[in-house]
C-alpha positions as CSV (number, residue, x, y, z in Angstrom):
1,M,-14.3,-16.7,-17.8
2,T,-15.0,-13.6,-16.1
3,H,-14.3,-10.7,-17.2
4,A,-14.5,-7.4,-15.5
5,I,-14.6,-3.7,-17.6
6,L,-14.2,-0.4,-15.5
7,R,-15.8,2.6,-17.3
8,F,-15.0,6.3,-16.8
9,R,-16.4,9.8,-18.0
10,L,-12.8,11.2,-18.9
11,P,-12.1,14.1,-18.1
12,Q,-14.0,14.3,-15.5
13,E,-13.3,10.8,-13.5
14,Q,-9.4,11.6,-15.0
15,S,-8.0,10.6,-11.4
16,E,-10.4,7.6,-10.6
17,F,-9.3,6.2,-13.7
18,D,-5.4,7.3,-13.2
19,A,-6.0,5.6,-9.4
20,A,-7.8,2.8,-11.3
21,R,-5.1,2.4,-13.7
22,Q,-2.4,3.0,-10.9
23,G,-3.1,0.1,-8.6
24,S,-0.5,-2.8,-8.2
25,E,1.9,0.0,-8.8
26,A,0.8,1.2,-5.6
27,K,0.5,-1.8,-3.9
28,A,4.0,-2.8,-5.1
29,V,5.3,0.5,-2.9
30,L,2.8,-0.4,-0.2
31,W,4.3,-3.8,0.6
32,S,8.1,-2.6,0.1
33,V,7.4,0.0,2.7
34,D,5.5,-2.4,4.7
35,E,8.9,-5.1,4.6
36,Y,11.0,-2.0,5.1
37,C,9.4,-1.4,8.0
38,R,9.6,-5.0,9.1
39,S,13.3,-5.6,7.9
40,T,14.4,-2.7,10.1
41,I,12.5,-3.7,13.7
42,K,13.9,-7.4,13.3
43,H,17.4,-6.8,12.1
44,G,17.8,-3.3,12.2
45,E,17.8,-1.8,16.0
46,P,16.0,0.8,15.8
47,S,14.9,3.6,19.0
48,A,11.9,3.2,20.9
49,E,10.3,5.7,19.3
50,T,11.4,4.4,15.5
51,R,10.4,0.8,16.5
52,E,7.0,2.6,17.3
53,H,7.0,4.4,14.7
54,L,7.7,1.4,12.1
55,E,4.6,-0.4,13.9
56,H,2.7,2.3,13.6
57,I,3.4,2.5,9.8
58,R,2.5,-1.4,9.4
59,E,-0.7,-1.2,11.2
60,L,-1.5,1.7,8.6
61,I,-0.8,-0.2,5.8
62,R,-2.7,-3.6,7.6
63,E,-6.2,-1.6,8.2
64,T,-7.1,-2.6,4.9
65,P,-7.7,-6.7,4.2
66,G,-7.0,-7.9,1.5
67,L,-4.5,-4.6,0.3
68,L,-1.2,-6.9,0.8
69,D,-3.1,-10.4,-0.7
């Protein structure tokens, strides 16, 4: 079994530690935002401008490969 250990120098690296600790929650929020945008585009009746904004948000979320896998 492979293990990974992350080490942080606290308090100097507190923000990095918090980001690592809260990563799964942040991923869940991004997934929810992506799903909201997708659902609104597919099932709603957004204006052309709103559709463009929603599609752009989805593109921004998906710029990082593997982020929502």
